[in-house]
C-alpha positions in Angstrom: 63.9 90.0 -17.1 66.2 90.8 -19.9 67.9 88.2 -21.9 71.5 88.6 -22.9 72.1 88.2 -26.6 73.2 84.8 -27.7 76.6 84.7 -29.3 76.7 84.2 -33.0 78.2 80.9 -33.9 80.2 81.1 -37.1 79.9 77.9 -39.1 82.7 77.1 -41.5 81.7 77.4 -45.1 81.5 74.1 -46.9 84.2 73.5 -49.5 82.8 73.5 -53.1 84.7 72.9 -56.3 83.5 75.0 -59.3 82.7 72.9 -62.4 83.1 69.7 -60.3 81.4 67.7 -63.1 84.3 68.4 -65.4 86.8 67.2 -62.7 84.8 64.0 -62.5 85.1 63.8 -66.2 88.8 64.1 -65.7 88.8 61.0 -63.6 87.0 59.2 -66.4 89.6 60.5 -68.8 92.4 59.1 -66.6 90.7 55.7 -66.4 90.3 55.5 -70.2 93.9 56.6 -70.6 95.2 53.8 -68.4 92.8 51.4 -70.0 94.3 52.0 -73.4 97.9 52.0 -72.3 97.3 48.5 -70.9 95.3 47.4 -73.9 97.8 48.6 -76.5 101.0 47.4 -74.9 101.0 44.1 -76.7 100.5 45.8 -80.1 103.6 47.9 -79.6 105.6 44.9 -78.4 104.2 42.6 -81.1 107.1 43.0 -83.6 109.5 42.1 -80.8 107.5 39.4 -79.2 106.7 37.9 -82.6 110.4 37.3 -83.3 111.1 36.2 -79.7 108.3 33.6 -79.6 108.2 32.9 -83.4 104.5 33.9 -83.8 102.8 33.6 -87.2 100.4 36.2 -88.4 97.5 34.0 -87.4 99.0 33.3 -84.0 98.9 37.1 -83.3 95.4 37.2 -84.7 94.2 34.5 -82.2 95.9 36.3 -79.3 94.0 39.4 -80.2 90.9 37.3 -80.6 91.2 36.0 -77.0 90.9 39.6 -75.7 88.0 40.5 -78.0 85.9 37.4 -77.2 86.4 38.0 -73.5 85.5 41.6 -73.9 82.4 40.7 -75.8 81.3 38.2 -73.2 81.9 40.5 -70.3 80.5 43.8 -71.8 76.8 43.0 -71.0 77.8 41.3 -67.8 79.9 44.3 -66.6 77.2 46.7 -67.6 74.7 44.8 -65.4 77.2 44.6 -62.6 77.9 48.3 -62.7 74.1 49.1 -62.7 73.8 46.8 -59.7 76.9 47.8 -57.7 76.8 51.5 -58.7 79.3 53.5 -60.7 81.9 54.0 -58.0 82.3 50.4 -56.8 81.7 48.8 -60.2 84.4 50.9 -61.9 86.9 50.3 -59.1 86.4 46.6 -59.4 86.9 46.6 -63.1 90.0 48.8 -63.0 91.7 46.7 -60.3 91.0 43.5 -62.3 92.3 44.7 -65.6 95.5 46.2 -63.9 96.4 42.9 -62.4 95.7 41.1 -65.6 97.8 43.5 -67.6 100.8 42.8 -65.3 100.2 39.0 -65.6 101.4 39.1 -69.3 104.9 39.2 -67.9 104.5 35.5 -66.9 103.4 34.4 -70.4 105.7 32.4 -72.6 103.7 31.3 -75.7 100.6 31.8 -77.7 98.3 29.9 -75.2 99.6 31.8 -72.1 99.5 35.1 -73.9 95.9 34.3 -75.0 94.9 33.5 -71.4 96.4 36.8 -70.2 94.6 38.7 -72.9 91.3 36.9 -72.0 91.7 38.0 -68.4 92.5 41.6 -69.5 89.4 41.8 -71.6 87.3 40.6 -68.7 88.2 43.6 -66.6 88.6 46.2 -69.4 85.0 45.6 -70.4 83.8 47.6 -67.5 85.5 50.9 -68.6 82.9 52.2 -71.0 79.7 51.1 -69.3 80.9 52.8 -66.1 82.1 55.9 -67.8 78.9 56.4 -69.8 76.8 55.8 -66.7 78.9 58.4 -64.8 78.4 60.9 -67.6 74.6 60.3 -67.4 74.7 60.9 -63.7 76.9 64.0 -63.7 76.0 65.9 -66.9 72.9 67.5 -68.3 71.8 66.1 -71.7 73.2 69.0 -73.8 76.7 68.4 -72.4 76.9 64.6 -72.5 78.4 64.3 -76.0 81.1 66.7 -75.2 81.8 65.0 -71.9 81.9 61.7 -73.6 84.2 63.0 -76.3 86.5 64.4 -73.6 86.8 61.2 -71.5 86.9 59.1 -74.7 89.9 61.1 -75.9 91.7 59.4 -73.0 91.7 56.3 -75.2 93.8 58.2 -77.7 96.1 59.7 -75.1 96.6 56.2 -73.7 97.6 54.9 -77.1 100.0 57.9 -77.6 101.6 57.6 -74.2 102.0 53.8 -74.7 104.3 54.1 -77.7 107.2 56.0 -76.0 106.5 54.5 -72.6 106.5 50.9 -73.7 109.4 51.5 -76.0 111.4 52.9 -73.2 110.5 50.1 -70.8 111.4 47.5 -73.4 114.7 49.1 -74.2 115.7 49.7 -70.6 114.2 46.8 -68.6 112.8 44.3 -71.0 109.4 43.3 -72.3 108.2 41.9 -68.9 108.8 45.2 -67.3 106.6 46.9 -69.9 103.6 44.8 -68.9 104.3 45.2 -65.2 104.9 48.9 -65.3 101.8 49.7 -67.4 99.7 47.4 -65.2 100.8 49.2 -62.1 99.4 52.5 -63.4 95.9 51.2 -63.1 96.3 50.4 -59.4 97.2 54.0 -58.8 94.1 55.1 -60.8 91.9 52.9 -58.6 93.1 54.8 -55.5 92.3 58.2 -57.0 88.9 57.0 -58.2 87.8 55.7 -54.8 89.1 58.8 -53.1 87.4 61.4 -55.4 84.3 59.9 -57.0 80.8 60.1 -55.6 77.3 60.5 -57.1 76.3 64.2 -57.4 73.9 64.2 -54.5 76.4 62.4 -52.3 79.5 64.5 -53.2 80.6 66.9 -50.5 82.2 69.3 -52.9 79.3 70.0 -55.3 77.6 73.4 -55.2 73.9 73.8 -55.0 73.8 75.6 -58.4 75.8 72.8 -60.1 73.5 70.1 -58.7 70.5 72.1 -59.9 72.0 72.3 -63.4 72.7 68.6 -63.5 69.2 67.7 -62.4 67.2 70.4 -64.2 64.4 69.2 -66.4 65.7 65.6 -66.4 63.0 63.2 -67.5 64.0 60.6 -65.0 64.3 61.7 -61.3 67.1 60.7 -59.1 65.0 58.2 -57.1 64.4 56.2 -60.3 67.9 54.7 -59.9 66.4 52.4 -57.3 64.8 50.4 -60.1 67.1 48.2 -62.2 66.8 46.5 -65.6 68.0 43.1 -66.7 70.4 43.4 -69.6 68.3 40.9 -71.5 65.4 43.4 -71.5 67.6 45.7 -73.6 66.8 43.6 -76.6 63.1 44.5 -76.5 64.0 48.0 -77.7 64.5 48.9 -81.3 66.7 51.8 -80.4 69.0 49.5 -78.5 69.4 47.4 -81.6 70.4 50.5 -83.6 73.0 51.3 -81.0 74.2 47.7 -80.8 74.5 47.3 -84.6 76.3 50.6 -84.9 78.9 49.4 -82.4 79.2 45.9 -84.1 80.0 47.5 -87.5 82.4 50.3 -86.4 84.3 49.2 -83.3 86.3 46.6 -85.3 87.8 49.5 -87.3 89.3 51.1 -84.1 90.5 47.7 -82.9 92.2 47.2 -86.3 94.1 50.5 -86.0 95.0 49.8 -82.4 96.4 46.3 -82.8 97.7 46.2 -86.4 99.0 49.7 -87.0 102.4 49.0 -85.4 102.8 45.8 -87.5 101.6 47.6 -90.6 104.2 50.4 -90.2 107.0 48.0 -89.5 106.1 45.3 -92.1 104.4 47.1 -95.0 106.2 50.5 -94.6 109.5 49.0 -93.5 109.9 51.3 -90.4 112.3 50.7 -87.6 111.0 50.3 -84.0 112.1 53.9 -83.3 110.3 55.3 -86.4 107.2 53.3 -85.6 107.1 54.6 -82.1 107.2 58.2 -83.5 104.8 57.9 -86.4 102.5 55.3 -84.9 101.4 57.7 -82.2 100.3 60.4 -84.7 96.9 58.9 -85.6 96.1 58.6 -81.9 97.0 62.3 -81.3 94.7 63.2 -84.1 92.0 60.9 -82.7 92.0 62.8 -79.4 91.0 66.0 -81.2 88.5 64.2 -83.3 86.8 62.8 -80.2 86.4 66.2 -78.6 85.5 67.9 -81.8 82.8 65.3 -82.6 81.2 65.8 -79.2 81.5 69.6 -79.4 79.9 69.7 -82.9 76.6 68.0 -81.9 76.5 70.0 -78.7 77.0 73.3 -80.6 74.3 72.4 -83.1 71.9 71.7 -80.2 72.8 75.0 -78.7 71.9 76.7 -82.0 68.4 75.2 -81.8 68.9 72.0 -83.8 66.9 69.0 -82.7 68.7 66.3 -80.8 68.1 63.9 -83.7 69.4 66.2 -86.4 72.4 67.3 -84.4 73.6 63.9 -83.5 73.1 62.4 -86.9 74.8 65.3 -88.6 77.9 64.9 -86.5 77.9 61.2 -87.1 77.5 61.7 -90.8 80.5 64.1 -91.1 82.6 61.5 -89.3 81.3 58.5 -91.3 82.2 60.0 -94.6 85.7 60.9 -93.6 86.5 57.2 -93.0 87.2 56.2 -96.6 90.4 58.2 -96.3 91.9 54.9 -95.1 91.4 53.3 -98.5 93.5 56.1 -100.1 96.2 55.7 -97.3 97.0 52.1 -98.1 97.7 52.9 -101.8 99.9 55.9 -101.0 103.6 55.5 -101.5 104.6 58.2 -99.1 104.5 57.1 -95.5 103.7 60.5 -94.1 100.8 60.9 -96.5 99.5 57.5 -95.5 99.8 58.2 -91.8 98.0 61.6 -92.3 95.1 59.9 -94.0 95.0 57.2 -91.3 95.0 60.0 -88.8 91.9 61.5 -90.5 90.2 58.2 -90.2 91.1 57.6 -86.5 90.0 61.2 -85.7 86.7 60.7 -87.5 86.1 57.3 -85.8 86.4 58.9 -82.4 84.1 61.8 -83.3 81.6 59.1 -84.4 82.1 57.1 -81.3 81.5 60.1 -79.0 78.1 60.6 -80.5 77.2 57.0 -80.8 78.0 56.4 -77.2 75.9 59.4 -76.2 72.8 57.9 -77.9 72.5 55.5 -75.0 72.0 58.4 -72.5 70.1 60.5 -75.0 67.4 57.8 -75.4 67.3 55.5 -72.3 66.6 56.3 -68.7 69.7 56.4 -66.5 69.0 53.0 -64.9 69.3 51.4 -68.4 72.5 53.1 -69.5 75.1 50.7 -68.1 73.3 47.7 -69.5 72.6 49.3 -72.9 76.3 50.3 -73.2 77.3 46.8 -72.1 75.3 45.1 -74.8 76.5 47.5 -77.4 80.1 47.1 -76.3 79.7 43.3 -76.5 78.6 43.6 -80.0 81.5 45.9 -80.9 83.9 43.5 -79.3 82.4 40.5 -81.1 82.8 42.4 -84.4 86.4 43.1 -83.3 87.0 39.4 -82.7 85.7 38.5 -86.1 87.9 41.2 -87.6 90.9 39.9 -85.7 90.5 36.4 -87.1 90.0 37.8 -90.6 93.0 40.1 -90.3 95.3 37.4 -89.0 94.4 34.9 -91.7 94.3 37.5 -94.5 97.9 38.5 -93.7 98.9 34.9 -93.3 97.5 33.8 -96.7 97.7 37.0 -98.9 100.5 39.0 -97.2 98.7 42.3 -97.9 96.9 44.9 -95.8 94.8 46.3 -98.7 91.6 44.4 -98.1 91.7 45.3 -94.4 92.0 49.0 -95.1 89.2 48.8 -97.6 86.9 47.2 -95.1 87.9 49.8 -92.5 87.0 52.6 -94.9 83.4 51.5 -95.7 81.9 50.2 -92.4 81.0 53.6 -90.9 78.9 54.9 -93.8 77.1 51.5 -93.7 76.6 51.8 -90.0 75.2 55.3 -90.4 72.4 53.9 -92.6 71.7 51.1 -90.2 71.5 53.5 -87.2 69.1 55.8 -89.1 66.9 52.9 -90.1 66.7 51.5 -86.6 66.4 54.9 -84.8 64.5 57.2 -87.2 64.2 59.8 -84.4 66.6 60.2 -81.5 64.5 61.2 -78.5 64.2 60.1 -74.8 62.1 57.1 -74.0 59.5 57.3 -71.3 60.6 55.4 -68.1 
């Protein structure tokens, strides 16, 4: 008996997106952009709000301190939560929280209520970097992680750049309350995109087999390792974690200083109008965007040329660290454009430093540790920022000069480089 041939059933080809990992990095870039728009809104409004509510320099310092201390408390907590919930759910929760908190500033009327709003904002925003670094560890091979970190971290600079004209326009057109509500609303839109598009590599329907193989090739920690979790308290048993944490403690305050006090410095010490400040104040953050990407690219390029992980990362960090004293020259310059250019070199160098420092967590630790390690390090950085905020507010209140603050900002990175090298003599992966 002859059998008739079976009809060939054509199956639709599965949709794949080339270089999907970089689209995922784009989502992280968007999240960081919105994060810094929300974070920086109060700094741009500070000259206006200070007059409206009669804030002293120390009042503003304590409002900034409220954000920093909340951020410090929640960083290790949020890192642990993200390791527990997973990157997708953990980041969505953090983003939704900080967006609502950003909008809540519109209801504030004094130092205390602004401080409460800032505290709530810091609680949510603390989840941004632990989630982003964890996502990079999940989606990128080790040789690309610094560049990916530099790329998404450049969103912090784009956020600061966008915030200047956006907040200025909202203030002039609708009032200061609308500035907080409008910028807070952006985060809720970002949450929708994140939930719609983000999955882990193995769970993502759009990833190609070749890209998944690239991501997982020669990784020391297999995907199933993610089932095991680590308490964030265990992080302190590792010398390498102390190196990362101290590096963050010493250098993050410099970035906070530029973010929160640059608008006031330009209007007070340089005598700029709000319009001029909105123009010139964004320049250092445009420069920082390029510095973030360049810092990540440099160490990756050195690794590609055969340099060891240790030598490549520390070289890139060293170049960045020794550009930071440009800030000291800036504060003594009589020409505002020269000063802004030198500050721009410093902000650019800081972000190049930060891209490589952040990447140390995924260079050294197994993936299941990354959220917790970044959380602890971020807490230390925020604690350093809280100390700097109190020092800055009281220094300006008593001495009426920015010179000591710019000097401190210029020397902390070289000091941190020495500390990182002392605590982490060799950057290499730990055994799980």
